[in-house]
C-alpha positions in Angstrom: 0.0 0.0 0.0 1.3 3.5 -0.9 1.3 6.3 1.6 -1.0 8.2 -0.8 -3.6 5.4 -0.3 -3.5 5.5 3.5 -6.0 7.3 5.8 -4.8 7.7 9.4 -7.5 8.3 12.0 -6.3 9.2 15.4 -7.9 9.5 18.8 -7.1 12.7 20.6 -6.8 12.4 24.4 -4.0 10.1 25.4 -3.0 9.4 21.8 -2.3 12.6 19.8 -2.7 14.9 22.9 -1.3 14.9 26.4 -2.4 17.1 29.3 -5.7 18.0 27.6 -4.4 20.1 24.7 -0.6 19.6 24.2 0.6 18.1 20.9 4.2 16.9 20.7 6.1 18.9 18.0 7.2 15.6 16.4 3.6 14.7 15.8 2.7 17.9 14.0 5.9 17.7 11.8 5.2 14.1 10.9 1.5 14.7 10.0 2.5 17.5 7.7 5.1 15.3 6.1 2.6 12.4 5.7 0.1 14.7 4.0 2.7 16.2 1.7 3.3 12.6 0.5 -0.3 12.2 -0.4 -1.7 10.7 2.8 -4.9 11.7 4.5 -5.2 12.5 8.2 -8.2 12.9 10.5 -9.3 12.5 14.1 -11.8 10.1 15.8 -12.5 11.6 19.2 -15.0 11.4 22.0 -14.9 15.1 22.4 -17.8 17.3 21.1 -17.3 19.0 17.8 -16.8 22.4 19.4 -14.3 21.0 21.9 -12.4 19.2 19.2 -12.3 22.2 16.8 -9.8 24.0 18.9 -7.4 21.1 18.2 -8.4 20.6 14.6 -7.4 24.2 13.8 -3.8 23.3 14.7 -3.6 20.2 12.4 -3.6 19.8 8.6 -6.7 17.6 8.6 -7.8 16.7 5.1 -10.7 14.3 5.6 -14.0 14.3 7.5 -13.6 13.4 11.2 -15.4 11.5 14.0 -16.7 13.4 17.0 -18.8 12.4 20.1 -17.3 8.9 20.0 -19.1 8.1 16.7 -22.3 10.0 17.1 -21.3 12.5 14.4 -19.2 12.9 11.3 -18.0 16.4 10.9 -16.1 18.2 8.1 -13.9 20.7 9.8 -12.8 22.4 6.5 -16.5 23.0 5.4 -17.7 23.4 9.0 -20.7 21.1 8.5 -22.0 17.8 9.8 -22.2 14.9 7.4 -23.9 12.6 9.8 -25.4 12.8 13.3 -27.3 10.5 15.7 -29.2 11.3 18.8 -30.4 9.4 21.9 -34.0 8.1 21.5 -35.7 10.7 23.6 -38.5 8.8 25.5 -36.3 5.8 26.4 -33.4 8.2 27.3 -35.5 10.3 29.7 -36.8 7.2 31.6 -33.4 5.6 31.7 -31.7 8.7 32.9 -34.3 9.4 35.6 -33.9 5.9 37.1 -30.1 5.9 36.9 -29.9 9.2 38.6 -32.1 8.0 41.4 -30.1 4.7 41.9 -26.6 6.2 41.5 -26.5 9.5 43.5 -22.7 9.3 43.7 -22.4 9.5 39.8 -22.1 12.8 38.0 -24.2 13.1 34.9 -23.5 15.3 31.9 -25.9 15.5 29.0 -24.4 16.6 25.7 -25.8 18.5 22.7 -24.1 20.3 19.8 -22.8 23.1 22.0 -22.2 22.1 25.6 -21.8 19.4 28.2 -24.6 20.2 30.7 -23.7 19.1 34.3 -27.0 18.2 35.7 -25.7 16.8 39.1 -26.9 18.4 42.3 -25.0 21.7 42.8 -24.4 21.1 46.5 -23.2 17.5 46.4 -19.5 17.7 47.2 -19.1 13.9 46.9 -19.9 13.6 43.3 -16.9 13.3 41.0 -15.5 16.8 40.1 -15.3 18.1 36.5 -12.4 20.0 35.3 -13.4 23.7 34.5 -14.0 24.1 30.8 -15.8 26.6 28.5 -17.6 23.6 27.1 -19.2 22.5 30.4 -22.2 24.4 31.9 -23.6 23.8 35.4 -27.3 23.1 35.0 -28.6 21.1 38.1 -32.2 22.1 37.3 -32.1 21.5 33.6 -35.3 20.0 32.1 -33.9 17.3 29.7 -37.3 16.3 28.2 -38.1 16.8 24.6 -34.6 17.8 23.5 -32.2 16.2 21.1 -29.3 14.9 23.2 -26.3 13.4 21.4 -24.8 11.4 24.3 -24.4 11.4 28.1 -21.2 11.2 30.1 -21.3 9.7 33.5 -18.3 10.4 35.9 -17.8 7.8 38.6 -15.4 5.8 40.7 -14.1 3.0 38.3 -15.3 0.4 40.8 -18.9 1.4 40.0 -18.7 1.0 36.2 -19.7 -2.7 35.9 -22.6 -2.3 38.4 -23.8 0.8 36.6 -23.7 -0.7 33.2 -25.5 -3.9 34.3 -28.3 -1.8 35.9 -28.5 0.4 32.8 -28.9 -2.6 30.5 -31.7 -4.0 32.7 -33.6 -0.7 32.3 -33.2 -0.4 28.5 -31.3 -2.1 25.7 -31.5 0.9 23.3 -28.1 2.3 24.3 -24.4 1.6 23.9 -21.9 2.1 26.7 -18.2 2.8 26.3 -15.4 3.9 28.6 -13.4 6.9 27.4 -11.4 7.1 30.6 -11.3 4.8 33.7 -13.8 7.1 35.4 -15.8 8.3 32.4 -18.6 6.1 31.0 -20.5 7.3 27.9 -24.1 6.4 26.9 -24.7 6.6 23.1 -27.3 5.4 20.7 -27.3 1.6 20.1 -24.8 0.5 17.5 -22.8 3.7 17.6 -19.0 3.6 17.9 -16.0 5.4 16.4 -15.9 2.4 13.9 -19.5 2.8 12.8 -18.8 6.5 12.0 -15.6 5.6 10.2 -17.5 3.2 8.0 -19.7 6.2 7.1 -16.6 8.2 6.2 -15.3 5.4 4.0 -18.6 5.5 2.0 -18.6 9.3 1.7 -14.9 9.5 0.7 -14.7 6.3 -1.4 -12.1 4.8 0.9 -11.6 1.1 1.5 -11.7 0.2 5.2 -8.6 -1.9 4.5 -6.7 1.4 3.9 -7.6 2.8 7.3 -4.9 3.0 9.9 -6.6 3.7 13.3 -4.7 4.6 16.4 -6.1 4.9 19.9 -5.4 4.2 23.6 -8.6 3.1 25.4 -11.8 1.1 25.3 -13.8 3.6 23.2 -11.1 2.9 20.5 -11.6 -0.8 20.7 -13.8 -1.3 17.6 -11.8 0.9 15.3 -8.5 -0.7 16.3 -10.0 -4.2 15.9 -11.6 -3.6 12.5 -9.2 -1.2 10.7 -6.8 -2.3 8.0 -4.1 -1.6 10.5 -4.9 -1.1 14.2 -2.4 0.8 16.3 -2.1 1.5 20.0 0.5 2.6 22.5 2.7 0.8 25.0 0.7 2.6 27.8 -2.7 1.1 26.6 -4.5 -1.6 28.6 -3.3 -5.1 27.8 -6.5 -6.2 26.0 -6.3 -3.2 23.7 -2.7 -4.0 22.9 -3.7 -7.5 22.0 -5.9 -6.1 19.2 -3.2 -4.0 17.6 -1.0 -4.7 14.6 1.4 -2.1 15.7 2.4 -0.8 19.2 4.2 2.5 19.4 5.6 4.7 22.2 3.6 6.8 24.6 1.5 9.8 23.7 4.0 12.3 25.3 6.9 10.9 23.3 5.1 11.3 19.9 3.1 8.2 19.2 1.7 9.6 15.9 5.2 10.4 14.7 6.4 6.9 15.6 3.5 5.5 13.5 4.1 7.7 10.5 7.8 6.8 10.5 6.9 3.1 10.6 4.6 3.6 7.6 7.2 5.6 5.7 9.8 2.8 6.3 7.4 0.1 5.0 
């Protein structure tokens, strides 16, 4: 396969980025070099489109990208959505109400095209704290009914995740659950993942899935690493993610993307 036939799709946090928004210089230089040789580069992130756009402006992205962990495909160059999915409203409202009642120690954030709305009780100091961000709004009294929500993020002690998911699945089978961090569980529409969105991009762009090189570091990257033509992860990833990968590169901080591009150039 020639470099000009390859599409690299990279996760952001923990893969391309470290400390929320820092990109190793090696990565940026390597991505520019890869594109100059005819390759295409995009991102596949759990971040909202608005949150990811701050990073996208710093990269030579030349293909539509995945945002919201697969709930959307967005073209940053044209600033438009090519695909979006939403949580089924009636089922979501019932499920959310029951989960909030049963898991008072969990912090819930509902997500639309603009913000993460933190709907946890304002005076509950024991709920997992959220890092201050212009994309997060405190809204403990928000009425979630009748609105189009893209996904929900639940922040919790990692020891609660399995119990939470089991309870959620007993309430409804219309949702997908994925870990984006050890303490961050996401609820999305059934069947949605980064890989499902990448399949849509392949159809839109006329790309063979065999030509996708997907790199990520955590469980929300599982499907794309497993099914891509070449799946890539880092030495710092969980063992069962590393078992899926065709290539394992160095850590995010040391320039994992640059390592990958150098391997592709050498081959």
